[in-house]
C-alpha positions as CSV (number, residue, x, y, z in Angstrom):
1,M,168.0,-124.7,36.5
2,L,165.7,-124.8,33.5
3,G,168.7,-124.9,30.8
4,V,167.9,-121.0,30.4
5,S,170.4,-118.6,30.9
6,R,170.1,-115.8,33.6
7,T,170.4,-112.9,31.0
8,L,167.4,-114.5,28.9
9,I,165.3,-114.7,32.1
10,R,166.2,-110.9,33.1
11,E,165.5,-109.8,29.5
12,A,162.1,-111.2,29.7
13,L,161.2,-110.0,33.3
14,S,162.3,-106.7,32.1
15,Q,159.9,-106.6,29.2
16,L,157.0,-108.0,31.4
17,V,157.6,-105.2,33.9
18,A,157.8,-102.8,31.3
19,E,154.3,-103.8,30.2
20,G,153.1,-103.9,33.2
21,L,152.3,-107.5,33.7
22,V,155.1,-108.3,36.6
23,Q,156.0,-106.2,39.7
24,I,159.4,-107.0,41.2
25,I,158.7,-106.8,44.9
26,P,161.7,-105.9,47.1
27,H,163.1,-108.7,49.0
28,K,160.4,-111.1,47.6
29,G,161.2,-111.2,43.8
30,P,158.6,-111.1,40.7
31,V,155.1,-111.5,41.0
32,V,152.3,-111.3,38.6
33,A,150.6,-108.0,38.4
34,I,147.0,-107.6,39.0
35,L,145.1,-105.9,36.3
36,N,141.4,-104.7,36.3
37,L,139.4,-105.2,33.2
38,S,139.7,-101.7,32.0
39,D,143.5,-101.7,32.1
40,A,143.6,-104.9,30.7
41,R,141.5,-103.5,27.8
42,G,143.4,-100.6,27.5
43,L,146.9,-102.4,27.6
44,Y,145.7,-104.7,24.5
45,Q,144.3,-101.8,22.5
46,V,147.6,-100.0,22.7
47,R,149.4,-103.2,22.0
48,A,147.2,-104.0,19.1
49,V,147.9,-100.4,17.6
50,L,151.7,-100.5,17.8
51,E,151.8,-103.9,16.5
52,E,149.9,-102.9,13.4
53,L,152.1,-99.8,13.1
54,A,155.0,-102.2,13.1
55,G,153.8,-104.5,10.8
56,Q,153.3,-101.8,8.1
57,R,156.8,-100.3,8.6
58,F,158.2,-103.7,8.3
59,T,156.5,-104.1,5.0
60,E,157.4,-100.7,3.4
61,W,161.1,-100.9,4.8
62,A,162.1,-104.4,5.0
63,S,164.7,-105.8,2.9
64,N,164.7,-109.4,1.6
65,D,166.9,-110.8,3.6
66,M,165.0,-109.3,6.6
67,R,161.6,-110.8,5.2
68,V,163.4,-114.5,5.2
69,G,164.4,-113.9,8.7
70,L,161.2,-113.1,9.6
71,L,159.6,-116.1,8.1
72,K,162.4,-118.4,9.6
73,A,161.5,-117.0,13.1
74,Q,157.7,-117.4,12.4
75,K,158.1,-121.0,11.5
76,T,160.1,-121.5,14.7
77,L,157.5,-120.1,16.8
78,L,154.7,-122.1,15.1
79,T,156.5,-125.3,16.0
80,I,155.8,-124.4,19.7
81,R,152.3,-125.3,19.5
82,D,153.1,-129.0,19.4
83,L,155.4,-128.8,22.5
84,S,154.6,-129.6,26.2
85,S,153.7,-126.7,28.4
86,T,157.1,-126.5,30.2
87,D,159.1,-127.3,27.0
88,K,156.5,-124.7,25.4
89,V,157.7,-122.0,27.9
90,L,161.3,-122.5,27.0
91,M,161.3,-122.7,23.6
92,Y,159.5,-119.8,23.2
93,L,161.7,-117.5,25.7
94,R,164.7,-118.7,23.6
95,K,163.2,-118.2,20.0
96,S,161.4,-115.1,20.7
97,L,164.1,-113.1,20.8
98,S,165.3,-114.4,17.5
99,F,161.6,-113.2,16.3
100,T,161.8,-109.9,17.6
101,T,165.3,-109.2,16.1
102,C,164.9,-110.5,12.8
103,Y,165.7,-107.3,11.3
């Protein structure tokens, strides 16, 4: 279909469902969840705290190989900015896994 494996699509959808950004409607499929302003603020506040903690822990415990892997993944994600919107989405889905699993 779009050159992306079904497994990758399922994983991305599962993550979005877990974050409350997508809902799976029986016999219809995935739809974008509607968030009110309060829920959206709360979601991003929690995410900011968790990402800060993850960054702190990484700097405390990461090996040199882990740091190199993170830098490589970051450079790859930064190249996405120059792609067309369709290519950008596909590349992000493919490469974001390497960013989150660089450890």
